[in-house]
N, C-alpha and C positions, 0 to 999 in steps of 0.2 A: 771580233775586233772592230769591224766596220760600224756596228751599231754604237759602240762606245765612242768612237771617233766623231761620229755625226752629232752625238749629244753634246760633247765638249765644244764643238764648233758653234753650235747654236747658242750656248751660254756666252761664249766669247764675243759674239757680234751684237749682243743686246746693248743699245746705246745708253750712255749715262743719262741723257736727257729724258729717257723714259721712266727713270726711277723718281718717284715723287718724294717730296719732303716727308710725308707721313710714313712712307715705306722705309725711310732711312732710320726712323725711330725704333729703338729696341723695345718692342712691345712686351717682352718678357720681364723687363725691369719694372717692378711694382713701385707705385708712387704714394707718398703720404702727403696730404695737404692740410693746412690749418690756417686760421686767422691768428695773427700774432700782433702784440703791441710792441712796436720797435722803438717808439718814442714815448717813454714813460711820463716824461714831464708834461707833454701835451696830449697824451692819450691817443696817439695816432696809430691806427691799425694798418697792417699790410697783409698780403696773402703769400704764404710760404708753401713751396712744393719742393720735395726732396725724394731721392731714392729711399725705398723702405728699409734697406739693410743699414747696418750700423757703421758703414765705412765713412771715410772722409772724401769730400769732393770739392772741386772749385766752386766758388760762390758767384752768383749773379745778382745785380740790382736791376730790376726791370722797371722802366718808367713809362707810364701810360700816355696815350694820346690825349688830346684836349677834351675828350669825352669823360675822362676819369677812369678810376680803377673798375673795370667792368669784366664781363665774362670772356671777352676776347683776350684780354691780358692774362686772365687766370688760365685760359687754355694754353697760351704760350708758356706760362710758368710750368704747367704740367708737362708740356712737350720737352722743355729744357731738362726737367727732372728725369724724364725717361732716357735722355741721352747721357746722363751722368753728371748733372749739375744741381746744386742747391740754389733755387731761384726765389728771391724775395721781390714781389711786386709791391712797390711803394705806393703811397697815396698822397699826392701833393695837394689834394682838395679836402683832406681831412673828413672823409665820409660822404662828401657830396659827389654827384655825377650829373651829367647833362644828357638830355634827350633831343635837344634842338641845337642848331649852330649858335643861336643867340645865347643860350644858356652856357654852352661850351666857351664862347668868346668871353663872357662875363667871368667865368671861373678862371680861365687862363690869364686874363688881364689882372685879376686880383693877385695871382701868384707873381706875375711880373712886377706888380706894384709893391711887392714885399719880398725882394730878393733875399735878404738875410734869412728870413724864415724858411725859404725853399732850400737854401744851402745848408741850413741847420738840419732840416728834415733829411736830406740825403746823407749828410755826415753821420747822423744817428743811425741811418739804415746800414751804412758801411760798418759802423761799430757793432751793430747788432749781429749782422751776418758773420762778421769776423770772430765774434765770441761764441758762435755755435760750435758744439763739439763735432758736428758733421761737416764742417768746412775747413778746407786747407787755407789757413788764415792769410797767406800772402799771395793767394791765387784768386783774385777777385776782378770781375769785369762789370761793365754796365751795358745795358741794351735799352734803347728807347725808340719810340715810334712817333713821328710828327712832333707835336709839342714835347714829348718825351725824348725824341731824337736830339732836339736842341739841348736838352738837359744832360743827356748822355755825353754830348760834345763838351759841355761845360765841366762835367766831372773829369774829363781827360785834360782839358785845358788848364784847369785849376789844381791839378794834381791832388785829387780827392781820394787817393788810396786804391785806385783801380789800375790794373796793368793793361787793360784793353777796353775800348769803348766802341760799341756798335751803334751806328746811326741809321735809322730808316727815315729818309726824307725829312731830316731835322734841320733847323736853322743853324747857320754858321756865318762867319765873316772871314774871308781870306786875309783881311787886314788886322785881325786880332793879334794880340801878343801871345806868342807860344813859348815864351822863355821858361815858364814853369811846367810845361807839359812833359810828362814822362810816359804816358800811356800811348799805346798804338791805336790807331783809328781805322775802322772799317765802315765805309759809307755806302749805302744802297739808295740810289736815286732814280726816279722815273724820267724818261726822256720827255714825256708830255706833261710833266708837272707844271701847272700854271702858276704856282706860288714860289717855286724855286727854279730859276732858269738854268738850262743846261750850260750856258756860258759861265755862270757863276760857279757851277759845280766843277767845271774844267779848270777854272782859276783856282779853286780850292784844292783840287788834285795837284796842280802844279806847285802850289805853295807847300803842300805836305811833302812833296818830293825833295824840297830843299832842307827838310828837317831830318833828324836822326830817326831811324826806325823803319820798319817794313809796313808802312801804311797802305791801305787798299781802298780805292774808290771805284764803284761800278755804276754805270748808267744803263738802265734797262729799256730797250726799244719798245715802243708802243705801250709803255706803262705810265700811268698818271700818279697823282698824289694818293697816298693810302692804298697802294697796289697790293700790299701784303695783308690787308685787313679783309677777312672773308665776309664781313658784314657790310663792306663798303660797295657802293655802285662802281667804284674804280678797281675792284678786285681783279687781279690778273694772275691766274693760277700758275702759269708758266714762269712769270717773273718772280712770284712769291716762292715757288719751290726752289728756283735757282738761288735766290737770295738766302733762303734757309740753309741750303747746302753750303754756301760760302760762309755764312755766319758760323755754323758748327765747325767747319774746317778751320776757320780763323781762331775760334776759341780753343779748339783742340790743340792747335799749333802753339799757342802762346800761354795757355793755362794748364794743360794736362801734363 
């Protein structure tokens, strides 16, 4: 009896912080991935990842950083699929991607200079994933990083068919009109982000508290911009793992 008691005690005292994001993924869930054309009119392709079985799952619209639809976002799509989501990574650059900050700035600026096309792109992505036989049609959320985090926020603010929107260090304004917003927001921000001040994040957090719904904003100590991108010089594994845990918990709470 003493041996069994000691074993149980050891298991109970393992701290949650020692469990990494990757360890939380159900590795036994096989994933199917494919390139799909979600905007037939303009021939825009995205990257779709879903659980291999024939069940129905909540759907996610993933929106890339200013670098474009690259392997980092594809890996996120696969990780979400392993946790029980159908994830469509959209392409706001229509097949282009950036290798340098100057290229990324040019592509992001082109999107901002043609907002109707970007909104149309995301609307068609929602329509596409909602029509999938593998998706629970009214359980859809958006997730975006940096440039994409701002667009995930816009999907919530403009009531574009999502129930929840996850922002990783995306642009926002506490002074925006939130009268049309129906989605819940989870925001992940770095304390040392030089492009998004902590004070503005706290103001945003205070504004969301005045609205209906269980919105969540987190500021990660010692984390800078792009802290969740493993290819970034600012990658912070501790912050990235915790943000992933909170992201999955938020999605599970509001979509599953």
